[in-house]
C-alpha positions in Angstrom: 252.0 118.6 56.7 254.5 120.6 58.7 254.2 124.2 57.8 257.3 125.3 59.7 259.8 123.0 58.1 259.1 123.2 54.3 261.5 121.4 52.0 264.0 123.4 49.8 262.6 124.6 46.5 264.0 123.3 43.2 267.3 125.1 42.5 267.5 126.4 46.0 268.2 125.2 49.5 266.8 126.1 52.9 270.1 127.9 53.8 270.4 129.8 50.6 268.1 132.8 51.7 267.9 135.9 49.6 265.2 137.8 51.4 263.7 137.6 54.9 261.0 139.9 56.3 260.4 139.5 60.0 257.7 141.0 62.1 256.4 143.5 59.6 253.6 145.7 60.7 252.0 148.6 58.9 248.8 150.8 59.9 247.0 153.4 58.0 244.4 155.7 59.5 241.7 153.4 60.8 243.2 150.2 59.3 245.7 147.7 60.5 247.0 146.5 57.2 249.8 144.2 58.4 250.5 142.7 61.8 253.7 140.8 62.5 254.1 139.3 59.1 256.9 137.1 57.9 258.3 136.2 54.5 261.4 134.2 53.4 262.4 133.9 49.8 265.3 131.7 48.6 267.6 132.3 45.7 266.3 130.8 42.4 262.8 130.0 43.7 259.4 131.1 42.5 257.5 132.0 45.8 253.8 132.5 45.7 252.3 135.2 48.0 248.6 134.2 48.5 245.6 135.6 50.3 242.2 137.2 49.8 241.8 140.9 48.8 242.7 143.0 51.9 245.0 140.3 53.2 248.0 142.6 53.0 249.8 141.3 50.0 250.1 144.5 48.1 251.0 146.5 51.2 253.8 144.1 52.1 255.2 144.3 48.5 255.0 148.2 48.5 257.1 148.2 51.7 259.6 145.9 49.9 259.5 148.1 46.8 260.0 151.3 48.8 256.5 152.8 48.1 255.6 152.5 51.8 257.6 152.5 55.0 257.1 149.8 57.6 256.1 150.7 61.1 257.9 147.8 62.8 259.9 144.7 61.8 263.1 143.9 60.0 264.3 143.3 56.4 267.2 141.1 55.7 268.8 141.1 52.2 271.4 138.4 51.5 271.7 138.0 55.3 272.3 141.6 56.0 269.8 143.9 57.9 268.8 146.7 55.6 266.3 149.6 55.4 264.3 150.5 52.3 262.9 154.1 52.3 262.5 154.8 48.6 261.9 152.9 45.3 265.5 153.8 44.3 266.7 152.0 47.5 264.8 148.9 46.4 266.1 149.0 42.9 269.7 149.4 44.1 269.5 146.3 46.1 268.2 144.4 43.1 264.5 144.4 43.5 262.1 144.9 40.7 258.3 145.0 40.8 255.5 144.8 38.2 252.3 146.3 39.6 248.9 144.9 38.8 247.9 148.4 37.6 250.2 149.5 34.7 252.9 152.2 35.4 253.6 153.3 31.9 253.8 156.6 30.1 251.3 156.1 27.1 252.7 158.8 24.9 256.3 157.4 25.0 257.7 154.5 23.0 258.2 151.0 24.2 262.0 151.6 24.5 261.5 155.0 26.3 259.2 153.3 28.8 261.6 150.4 29.4 264.6 152.7 30.0 262.8 155.8 31.5 265.4 157.7 33.7 268.0 155.0 33.0 268.6 155.9 29.3 272.1 155.1 27.8 273.9 158.2 26.7 276.2 158.9 23.7 277.4 161.9 25.6 276.6 162.0 29.3 277.7 165.7 29.8 275.3 166.9 26.9 272.6 164.3 27.8 272.6 163.0 24.4 270.6 159.7 24.4 272.0 156.8 22.5 268.8 155.9 20.7 270.2 153.0 18.7 271.7 151.4 21.8 268.4 151.8 23.8 266.4 150.3 21.0 268.8 147.4 20.6 268.6 146.5 24.3 264.9 146.8 24.2 264.7 144.6 21.2 266.7 141.9 23.1 264.3 142.0 26.0 261.2 141.8 23.6 262.8 138.8 21.8 263.3 137.1 25.2 259.6 137.6 25.8 258.8 136.3 22.3 257.2 139.7 21.4 257.5 140.9 17.8 257.1 144.5 18.6 258.9 147.6 17.3 260.7 149.3 20.2 259.9 152.7 18.6 256.1 151.9 18.8 254.1 154.1 21.3 252.6 152.3 24.3 249.2 153.9 23.8 248.9 152.0 20.6 249.2 148.6 22.3 246.6 146.4 23.7 246.3 145.6 27.4 248.2 142.3 27.0 251.2 143.9 25.3 251.3 146.7 27.7 251.6 144.1 30.5 254.5 142.5 28.7 256.2 145.9 28.4 256.0 146.2 32.2 257.7 142.8 32.4 260.3 143.9 30.0 261.0 147.0 32.0 261.5 144.9 35.2 263.7 142.5 33.4 265.9 145.5 32.3 266.9 146.1 35.9 268.8 142.8 36.1 267.0 142.2 39.4 267.9 139.5 41.9 264.3 139.5 43.0 261.4 140.2 40.7 257.9 140.8 42.2 255.0 140.0 39.8 251.6 141.3 41.2 248.9 139.5 39.1 251.2 139.5 35.9 248.7 137.2 34.0 245.5 139.2 34.5 245.5 140.5 31.0 247.3 137.7 29.1 246.0 135.0 26.8 246.8 131.2 27.7 249.6 131.4 25.0 251.1 134.6 26.5 250.9 133.1 29.9 252.9 130.0 28.8 255.5 132.5 27.3 255.7 134.2 30.6 256.3 130.9 32.4 259.1 130.3 30.0 260.7 133.6 31.0 260.2 132.8 34.7 261.9 129.5 34.3 264.9 131.2 32.6 265.1 133.7 35.3 265.0 130.9 37.9 267.8 129.0 36.1 270.0 132.2 36.4 269.4 132.2 40.1 266.9 135.1 40.1 264.1 134.8 42.6 260.4 135.6 41.9 257.6 136.6 44.2 254.5 135.7 42.2 251.1 137.1 43.4 248.1 135.6 41.8 244.4 134.7 42.6 244.7 131.8 40.0 245.6 128.7 41.9 246.3 126.8 38.7 249.0 129.3 37.9 250.4 129.0 41.4 250.8 125.3 41.2 252.2 125.4 37.6 255.0 127.7 38.3 255.7 128.3 42.0 257.9 126.2 44.4 256.7 127.4 47.7 253.9 129.8 49.0 253.2 132.1 51.9 249.7 132.7 52.9 248.3 136.0 54.6 244.9 136.5 56.0 243.5 139.7 57.4 247.0 141.2 57.5 248.5 138.4 59.5 251.0 135.5 58.6 249.2 132.1 58.3 251.7 129.7 56.9 254.5 128.9 54.4 254.1 125.7 52.5 255.8 123.5 49.9 253.3 123.5 47.1 254.2 120.0 45.8 252.9 118.7 49.2 249.8 120.9 49.4 246.4 120.6 47.8 244.2 123.3 46.3 241.6 122.8 49.0 244.3 123.2 51.7 245.5 126.5 50.2 241.9 127.9 49.9 241.3 126.8 53.5 244.4 128.7 54.7 243.4 131.7 52.5 239.8 132.2 53.6 239.7 130.4 56.9 236.8 128.2 55.7 236.2 125.5 53.1 234.7 126.3 49.7 232.3 123.4 49.0 231.7 124.4 45.5 233.9 126.6 43.3 231.2 127.5 40.8 227.8 127.4 42.7 225.6 127.5 39.6 221.7 127.4 40.3 219.2 126.4 37.7 216.9 129.4 37.3 213.9 129.3 34.8 214.6 131.2 31.6 212.1 133.9 31.2 211.3 136.7 28.7 213.7 138.2 26.2 215.4 141.1 28.0 217.9 142.2 25.5 217.9 141.8 21.7 220.9 142.9 19.5 220.3 143.1 15.7 222.9 143.5 13.1 225.5 145.5 15.0 228.4 146.7 12.8 231.6 148.8 13.2 234.2 148.5 10.4 237.2 146.5 11.5 235.8 145.8 15.0 232.2 144.3 14.9 230.6 142.4 12.0 226.8 141.8 11.8 226.4 140.8 15.4 222.9 139.6 16.5 221.9 137.8 19.7 219.3 137.8 22.5 219.7 137.5 26.3 216.8 136.4 28.6 215.8 136.9 32.1 216.8 134.1 34.5 219.9 133.3 32.6 223.7 133.9 32.5 224.9 134.4 29.0 228.6 133.9 28.7 230.7 135.6 26.1 233.9 133.8 25.2 236.8 134.7 22.8 240.5 135.4 22.7 242.1 138.7 23.4 241.2 141.0 20.5 238.1 139.0 19.5 235.9 142.1 20.1 234.1 141.0 23.3 234.6 144.2 25.3 234.0 146.3 22.2 230.7 144.6 21.7 229.6 145.2 25.3 230.6 148.8 25.1 228.7 149.3 21.8 225.5 147.7 23.2 225.8 150.0 26.3 226.2 153.0 24.1 229.7 153.8 25.2 231.4 153.2 21.7 230.0 154.2 18.4 228.4 151.9 15.7 227.8 152.3 12.1 224.5 150.2 12.0 222.4 148.0 14.1 219.7 148.2 16.8 219.4 147.2 20.5 216.1 146.5 22.3 215.5 146.2 26.1 212.2 144.4 26.8 211.1 145.1 23.3 211.8 148.9 23.5 214.5 150.3 21.1 217.4 152.0 22.9 219.2 154.9 21.2 222.9 154.0 21.2 224.1 157.5 21.6 225.2 157.5 25.2 225.4 155.2 28.3 222.7 157.4 29.9 220.1 156.0 27.5 221.1 152.5 28.3 221.0 153.1 32.1 217.5 154.7 31.7 216.4 151.6 29.7 217.5 149.4 32.6 221.0 148.3 31.6 224.2 148.3 33.6 227.8 147.6 32.6 230.7 146.6 34.9 233.7 147.5 32.6 236.8 145.5 32.2 239.0 148.6 33.1 237.4 149.3 36.4 239.9 152.0 37.4 239.3 154.4 34.5 235.9 153.4 33.2 234.0 152.1 36.3 235.0 154.5 39.0 235.6 158.0 40.0 238.8 157.4 42.1 238.8 160.7 44.0 235.2 160.2 45.2 234.2 158.1 48.2 232.9 154.6 48.3 229.4 156.1 49.1 229.5 158.5 46.1 230.6 155.8 43.7 227.9 153.3 44.9 225.2 155.9 44.5 226.2 157.6 41.1 224.2 155.4 38.8 221.1 155.4 40.9 220.7 159.0 42.4 217.2 159.3 41.0 216.1 156.4 43.2 217.5 158.1 46.3 215.5 161.4 45.7 212.3 162.5 47.3 210.7 165.7 46.1 213.9 166.4 44.3 216.1 166.1 47.4 218.8 163.4 47.9 217.9 161.3 51.0 221.2 161.2 52.6 220.2 158.7 55.3 218.9 156.3 52.8 222.1 156.7 50.7 224.3 155.9 53.7 222.2 153.0 54.9 222.2 151.4 51.4 225.9 151.9 50.9 226.6 150.3 54.2 224.5 147.3 53.3 226.5 146.8 50.1 229.8 147.1 52.0 228.7 144.4 54.4 227.1 142.2 51.6 230.1 142.3 49.3 232.7 142.3 52.1 234.3 145.5 50.9 237.4 146.2 52.9 237.2 149.9 53.7 237.6 151.8 57.0 234.4 153.8 56.3 232.1 154.6 53.3 233.7 158.1 53.1 237.1 156.5 52.1 238.2 157.6 48.6 238.1 154.7 46.3 241.6 155.3 45.0 243.0 154.1 48.4 241.2 150.7 48.2 242.9 147.5 46.8 242.1 146.5 43.2 239.8 143.8 44.3 237.8 146.0 46.6 237.6 148.6 43.8 236.0 145.9 41.7 233.4 145.2 44.4 232.6 148.9 44.5 231.8 148.8 40.9 229.6 145.8 41.3 227.8 147.5 44.2 227.2 150.5 41.9 225.2 148.5 39.4 223.4 146.3 42.0 222.2 149.5 43.6 220.9 150.7 40.3 218.5 147.7 40.2 219.2 147.2 36.4 217.3 144.3 34.7 220.1 143.7 32.2 223.6 143.6 33.7 226.7 143.2 31.7 229.7 141.9 33.6 232.9 142.4 31.7 235.6 140.2 33.5 233.7 140.5 36.9 236.3 138.4 38.8 239.5 139.9 37.4 241.7 140.6 40.5 239.3 139.1 43.0 240.3 136.4 45.4 238.9 132.9 45.4 236.6 133.5 48.3 235.2 136.8 46.8 234.7 135.0 43.5 232.2 132.6 45.0 230.4 135.5 46.5 230.2 137.2 43.1 228.8 133.9 41.6 226.2 133.7 44.3 225.2 137.3 43.6 224.8 136.4 39.9 222.6 133.5 41.0 220.5 135.8 43.2 220.1 138.3 40.2 219.0 135.6 37.6 216.6 134.1 40.2 215.0 137.5 40.7 214.5 137.9 36.9 217.6 139.8 35.8 219.4 139.0 32.6 223.2 138.6 33.2 225.8 138.9 30.5 229.3 137.7 31.5 232.4 138.3 29.5 235.3 136.2 30.8 238.8 135.0 29.9 238.5 132.2 32.4 237.3 129.1 30.7 236.3 127.2 33.9 234.3 130.2 35.0 232.4 130.4 31.7 231.7 126.7 31.7 230.8 126.7 35.4 228.4 129.6 35.5 226.9 130.1 32.0 223.6 128.8 30.8 224.6 129.6 27.2 228.0 130.6 25.7 228.5 132.9 22.6 232.0 132.6 21.1 233.5 135.6 19.3 236.3 135.4 16.7 237.7 138.4 14.9 234.7 140.6 15.7 232.1 138.0 14.7 230.0 135.6 16.6 231.5 132.3 15.7 229.5 129.8 17.6 226.7 129.3 20.3 226.6 126.5 22.8 224.1 125.7 25.5 225.4 124.5 28.9 224.9 120.9 28.2 227.0 120.8 25.0 229.7 123.4 25.9 233.2 122.0 26.5 236.5 123.6 26.7 237.7 122.1 23.5 234.6 123.3 21.5 234.7 126.8 22.9 238.5 127.1 22.3 238.2 125.8 18.7 235.5 128.3 17.9 237.5 131.1 19.5 240.4 130.2 17.3 238.3 130.1 14.2 238.5 126.4 13.7 235.5 124.7 12.2 
């Protein structure tokens, strides 16, 4: 396969170039984020930007969106050399971006978020907003996304999936010539993902270009024409995806082959580690009972809104319940706070790592240690040397891309933030570990590392509970799968009998 002479994408030609980035480099204190990177995007194509966490994808897109300034290199837009200094510069050229982390004002309505600082006015001089027109335009965008939502509805009343779609509607409202989507499907159901694909195809038919950043290679092959791969901040290749295999892409991204995508080991199931009895919360959870055992990975499946995360937070004492009991190794745990759960030997990697799993203004070292400070004390004093040694071990083990362990977590990429959360609970030596979407936003190479860590944990006698929206991950790594539907446990399958069809049918409430 010739990587330098890829074929034109459908609906575009090699000479129909919209964007060209040439020789882009960017450094931060102690980190060379990008080194001589290239990217070319044609009109009317969907172009995948691929690479592991820390490869430089987000940095490159932030340069293009005006959030960062490049150190060296050139940006060409429609054949013309340009400079982008601010987000407004980027928008004025016709570039829209949807970040992986939401950029919404929760207290405002959907319409207000979509048109923030671009509101239509009935009277410009008096700054009188034309609310009817703004809501009408918003409704048109929502209809295009197949969303039956009231434009007047506050954003903080929406679920994660709908908030993501509001971000997409906001980007579409810019009438952008180029739309950058950074992990746009991370919080969407399969149905919503298909709806997003429909929108992307409509944009493409209009001549709009899309840069699509995703760790899900099935999505890349489903919707993208070409792909550019970065590794360690450097340009590796640009490929025509119809002539490229998944194994080739993975090899480009990680610089090595991945022999097994889901490296499941068969550990011996041991004692009952966790028992949940009759958990109830009106309108959320209904009479839920189950057990998890040492030496097993218990998968939790279900559609968005089924109550998976709510169940895990209730078991961990983070959300209130009306009735029910939880036992860890036979001892009842008071469900009044996470502190009691931690003291009993439980750990929770939350779905929302940024706001529930980390203290962003603290360092990597402080975050890794915060759930296990008692283990680092001697005669009441924190052993700083031991704390640093242990944190450095986890940084190496999990390949956390950080210049040093004193770096504030807020400056790490989303995938590396997830790894810090994982390190926090591994350091706590919990015997019951709940992983809520553990590989969300993590690249294909790091996913295998997380799976291997799970294997190591269960082999050492830990009970692992894994909530996941990825069906192949559940089927590939779980010893048993519990399926939730509308706040209830709808089915249970062991590894031998679980199939995608059975799990999905149970998740949809089909007998």
